[in-house]
C-alpha positions in Angstrom: -11.4 -107.5 -17.3 -9.6 -110.5 -15.9 -6.7 -110.8 -13.5 -4.1 -113.5 -13.8 -3.0 -113.7 -10.2 0.7 -114.4 -9.7 1.7 -117.3 -7.6 4.3 -116.8 -4.9 7.8 -117.8 -6.1 10.2 -119.8 -3.9 13.3 -117.8 -2.9 15.6 -120.0 -5.0 13.6 -119.8 -8.2 15.9 -119.6 -11.2 14.6 -119.0 -14.7 17.0 -121.0 -16.9 18.1 -120.4 -20.5 20.5 -118.1 -22.3 19.1 -115.3 -24.5 20.1 -117.1 -27.7 20.4 -120.6 -29.1 18.0 -123.4 -30.0 14.7 -123.7 -28.2 14.0 -126.6 -25.9 10.8 -128.6 -25.9 11.6 -131.3 -23.4 10.5 -129.7 -20.1 8.1 -127.0 -18.9 9.2 -123.6 -17.7 8.8 -122.8 -14.0 5.1 -122.8 -13.2 5.4 -119.6 -11.3 6.4 -117.7 -14.4 3.1 -118.6 -16.1 1.0 -118.2 -12.9 0.1 -121.9 -12.7 -0.1 -124.0 -9.5 0.2 -127.4 -11.3 3.2 -128.1 -13.5 0.9 -130.3 -15.7 -0.9 -127.1 -16.8 2.2 -125.4 -18.1 2.4 -125.3 -21.9 5.6 -123.3 -22.4 9.0 -125.0 -22.5 11.4 -122.2 -23.4 11.8 -118.6 -24.6 14.6 -116.7 -26.3 15.1 -112.9 -26.8 15.9 -112.3 -30.5 16.6 -108.6 -30.2 14.6 -105.4 -29.4 11.0 -106.5 -28.9 11.3 -109.9 -30.8 11.1 -113.2 -29.0 10.8 -116.9 -29.8 8.6 -119.0 -27.5 8.4 -122.8 -27.5 5.4 -124.8 -26.3 4.2 -128.4 -26.2 0.5 -128.7 -27.1 -0.7 -132.2 -25.9 -4.1 -133.3 -27.0 -5.5 -133.7 -23.5 -4.5 -130.3 -22.3 -7.0 -127.6 -21.3 -10.6 -128.4 -22.2 -10.6 -130.6 -25.4 -12.7 -133.1 -27.2 -10.4 -135.9 -28.1 -11.2 -136.5 -31.8 -8.6 -138.9 -33.1 -10.5 -139.3 -36.4 -9.9 -135.6 -37.1 -6.4 -135.4 -35.8 -6.5 -131.8 -34.7 -6.0 -129.8 -31.5 -8.4 -127.4 -29.9 -7.8 -123.8 -31.1 -8.6 -122.4 -27.7 -5.4 -124.2 -26.6 -3.6 -121.7 -28.7 -5.3 -118.8 -26.8 -4.1 -120.3 -23.5 -0.6 -120.7 -24.9 -0.5 -117.1 -25.9 -1.7 -116.0 -22.5 1.0 -118.0 -20.8 3.6 -116.6 -23.2 2.5 -113.0 -22.3 3.0 -113.7 -18.6 6.3 -115.5 -19.0 7.9 -112.9 -21.2 6.7 -110.2 -18.8 8.5 -111.7 -15.9 11.6 -113.0 -17.7 12.4 -110.1 -20.1 10.3 -107.1 -19.0 11.3 -106.9 -15.3 7.8 -107.5 -14.0 8.4 -108.9 -10.5 6.9 -112.3 -9.6 4.0 -111.6 -7.3 2.4 -108.9 -9.5 -1.1 -109.7 -10.7 -1.9 -109.4 -14.4 -5.2 -108.0 -15.8 -6.1 -109.3 -19.2 -7.6 -106.8 -21.7 -7.8 -108.9 -24.8 -7.0 -112.5 -26.1 -7.3 -113.3 -29.8 -6.3 -116.1 -32.1 -6.8 -116.7 -35.9 -6.0 -120.0 -37.6 -5.1 -120.5 -41.2 -5.1 -124.3 -40.9 -5.9 -126.8 -38.2 -3.4 -127.4 -35.5 -1.7 -130.8 -35.7 -2.2 -133.2 -32.8 0.3 -133.2 -29.9 2.5 -130.6 -31.7 5.6 -128.7 -30.7 4.7 -125.1 -31.4 6.8 -122.0 -31.7 5.5 -118.5 -31.3 7.5 -115.8 -33.2 6.4 -112.9 -31.1 6.7 -109.2 -30.7 6.2 -108.3 -27.0 6.4 -104.6 -26.1 5.3 -102.2 -23.4 2.8 -99.6 -24.4 2.9 -97.8 -21.1 5.0 -98.3 -18.0 5.6 -97.1 -14.4 6.8 -98.6 -11.2 3.1 -99.3 -10.2 1.6 -100.1 -13.6 2.8 -101.6 -16.9 0.6 -102.2 -20.0 2.0 -104.7 -22.6 1.0 -106.3 -25.8 2.0 -109.4 -27.7 1.5 -110.2 -31.3 2.7 -113.6 -32.5 2.8 -115.9 -35.5 2.3 -119.5 -34.5 4.4 -122.3 -36.2 3.5 -126.0 -35.8 4.8 -129.0 -37.7 7.0 -126.7 -39.7 4.2 -124.5 -41.0 2.7 -121.1 -40.0 -0.7 -122.1 -38.6 -2.0 -118.8 -37.5 -1.6 -115.7 -35.3 -2.3 -114.8 -31.6 -2.6 -111.5 -29.8 -2.8 -110.6 -26.1 -3.1 -107.2 -24.3 -2.6 -107.1 -20.6 -1.6 -104.9 -17.6 0.7 -105.9 -14.8 -0.2 -104.2 -11.5 1.5 -103.5 -8.3 -0.2 -105.9 -5.8 -1.6 -103.1 -3.5 -3.1 -101.3 -6.4 -4.8 -104.5 -7.6 -6.1 -105.1 -4.0 -7.7 -101.6 -4.0 -9.2 -102.2 -7.4 -10.8 -105.5 -6.3 -12.0 -104.1 -3.0 -13.7 -101.3 -4.8 -15.4 -103.7 -7.2 -16.6 -105.9 -4.3 -18.1 -102.9 -2.6 -20.1 -102.0 -5.7 -21.2 -105.4 -7.2 -23.3 -105.5 -10.4 -27.0 -105.3 -9.9 -28.6 -108.7 -10.8 -32.4 -109.0 -10.8 -34.3 -111.6 -8.9 -35.6 -112.9 -12.2 -32.1 -113.5 -13.5 -31.2 -115.3 -10.3 -34.2 -117.5 -10.6 -33.6 -118.3 -14.3 -30.0 -119.2 -13.7 -30.9 -121.4 -10.7 -33.2 -123.7 -12.8 -31.2 -123.7 -16.0 -30.2 -127.1 -17.2 -26.7 -127.8 -18.4 -26.3 -128.6 -22.1 -25.4 -132.2 -22.9 -21.7 -132.6 -23.4 -22.1 -133.8 -27.0 -24.0 -130.6 -27.9 -20.8 -128.6 -27.3 -18.5 -131.3 -28.7 -17.2 -132.6 -25.4 -17.2 -135.8 -23.4 -17.2 -134.7 -19.7 -20.1 -132.9 -17.9 -17.6 -130.9 -15.9 -16.3 -129.2 -19.1 -19.7 -127.9 -20.2 -19.9 -124.2 -19.2 -23.3 -123.5 -20.5 -26.8 -124.0 -19.2 -29.8 -123.4 -21.4 -32.2 -120.5 -20.9 -35.8 -121.6 -21.0 -37.1 -118.0 -21.6 -34.8 -116.7 -24.3 -33.3 -118.2 -27.4 -29.6 -117.3 -28.0 -28.9 -116.9 -24.3 -27.2 -119.3 -21.9 -26.1 -119.2 -18.3 -22.5 -119.7 -17.3 -21.9 -122.7 -15.1 -18.6 -123.0 -13.3 -17.1 -125.7 -11.1 -14.6 -124.2 -8.6 -13.0 -127.6 -8.4 -12.3 -127.8 -12.2 -8.6 -128.8 -12.4 -7.9 -126.5 -15.4 -10.1 -123.4 -15.2 -9.5 -123.2 -11.4 -5.9 -124.4 -11.3 -5.5 -122.0 -8.3 -8.0 -120.0 -6.2 -9.4 -116.9 -7.9 -11.4 -113.9 -6.5 -13.1 -113.5 -9.9 -14.3 -115.5 -12.9 -11.3 -116.7 -14.8 -10.8 -115.1 -18.2 -10.2 -118.4 -20.0 -13.5 -119.7 -18.6 -15.2 -116.9 -20.6 -13.2 -117.7 -23.7 -14.3 -121.3 -23.6 -17.9 -120.3 -22.7 -18.0 -118.0 -25.7 -16.6 -120.7 -28.0 -19.2 -123.2 -26.7 -22.0 -120.7 -27.3 -20.8 -119.8 -30.8 -20.6 -123.5 -31.7 -24.1 -124.2 -30.5 -25.5 -121.2 -32.4 -23.6 -122.0 -35.6 -24.8 -125.6 -35.7 -28.4 -125.0 -34.5 -30.6 -127.4 -36.4 -27.7 -129.1 -38.1 -28.2 -132.8 -38.8 -24.7 -133.6 -37.6 -23.2 -131.0 -35.3 -19.9 -132.9 -35.2 -17.8 -129.8 -36.0 -19.4 -127.7 -33.2 -16.0 -126.8 -31.8 -14.4 -125.7 -35.1 -13.4 -122.0 -35.2 -11.2 -120.0 -37.5 -11.1 -116.7 -35.5 -11.7 -115.7 -31.9 -11.2 -112.4 -30.2 -12.3 -111.7 -26.6 -12.1 -108.3 -24.9 -12.5 -107.8 -21.2 -14.4 -104.9 -19.6 -15.0 -105.8 -16.0 -14.2 -108.4 -13.3 -16.8 -111.1 -13.0 -17.9 -111.9 -9.4 -17.9 -115.7 -8.9 -21.1 -115.8 -6.7 -23.5 -114.0 -9.2 -25.1 -115.4 -12.4 -23.5 -114.6 -15.8 -25.5 -114.5 -19.0 -23.8 -115.4 -22.3 -25.8 -113.8 -25.1 -25.7 -114.0 -28.9 -26.0 -110.6 -30.6 -28.4 -110.5 -33.6 -26.7 -110.4 -36.9 -27.2 -107.4 -39.1 -29.3 -108.1 -42.2 -26.5 -107.5 -44.6 -24.3 -110.1 -42.9 -26.7 -113.0 -43.3 -26.1 -114.0 -46.9 -24.1 -117.3 -47.1 -21.7 -115.7 -49.7 -21.0 -112.7 -47.4 -17.6 -112.9 -45.7 -19.3 -112.0 -42.4 -21.8 -114.9 -42.7 -19.9 -117.1 -40.2 -19.1 -114.2 -37.8 -20.8 -114.3 -34.5 -20.7 -111.7 -31.7 -21.5 -112.5 -28.1 -21.4 -110.7 -24.7 -21.0 -111.9 -21.2 -23.1 -109.8 -18.7 -23.6 -109.9 -15.0 -26.7 -108.0 -14.2 -26.2 -104.4 -15.4 -22.4 -104.9 -16.1 -20.7 -106.2 -19.2 -17.9 -108.5 -18.4 -16.5 -109.3 -21.8 -17.3 -109.3 -25.6 -16.4 -111.9 -28.2 -16.1 -112.1 -31.9 -15.9 -115.6 -33.3 -15.8 -116.9 -36.8 -16.9 -120.5 -37.0 -15.8 -123.1 -39.4 -12.8 -125.3 -40.2 -9.5 -123.4 -40.5 -8.0 -123.4 -44.0 -5.9 -121.2 -46.1 -8.8 -120.4 -48.4 -10.3 -118.5 -45.4 -7.4 -116.2 -44.8 -8.2 -112.6 -45.2 -6.1 -109.5 -45.3 -6.3 -107.3 -42.2 -7.4 -110.1 -39.9 -7.9 -109.4 -36.3 -5.0 -111.6 -35.1 
């Protein structure tokens, strides 16, 4: 479970754009409508209602946005950037077209993406989306978004987000209850996390130490400790009373890449993924250690020719509490990998 806290909107905030017409890509939408404090972190540029539950959403995907490894030789964008784009689209459409007031916190239930081909660098992207309410009340509204992502004139993949918009007082009660009953973390876990050494940036395909979210576990293979910098300009764009959901998405992807390239002579493609789905179960408390663990593969899914061979499952736990679960398929996106009935 992860909340996307809404930022307070100025009294004169106006959300521009008629319901039809061509999409604009030349300026970001109001930062308050995607719950961002810095305009530089806003990916969306426009949205249009196409009728019923259908929408078109425009986004600019600059290479240096979010946490990325600048790889000019490969000329592709980070696929986790697509997950962040879909998350922002879910928030924006909720406020602009589904009458969710600015100031309502959002609680993420799931974020998922699947790529058919690599995303081109610095692309203008369009999400052809269906965004609908699954339940609704004055105090609670559950919504879902399913989108096809177009970039450089081609359908590059799909994205899905499930979330709940909460009345602020209800959210405050929920978080107060969680703080009063924190997860039970053993002294051994505290000690292991305290001495864990951060992975080298190159091992997770990055350049900056601040972007590495994993520390190695000396006692157990296939387990890492989450390391977060509250001053990170992207993951902590604004104050949060819990571990940000996108931090767990990136941590899962880093762990999957390390596991998938373990022992490889050249782990250059450590960040390549074709499919990622993260479901949230609980809020993560920012002052307690979090373990990112790789689940053992079943015997029948270990053969290289098996379609599940590249599929990894991971969990994020905080003591006796599961925070989130991930399913990640590693490898370079390509149309040869597309499967019927994919998760996204």
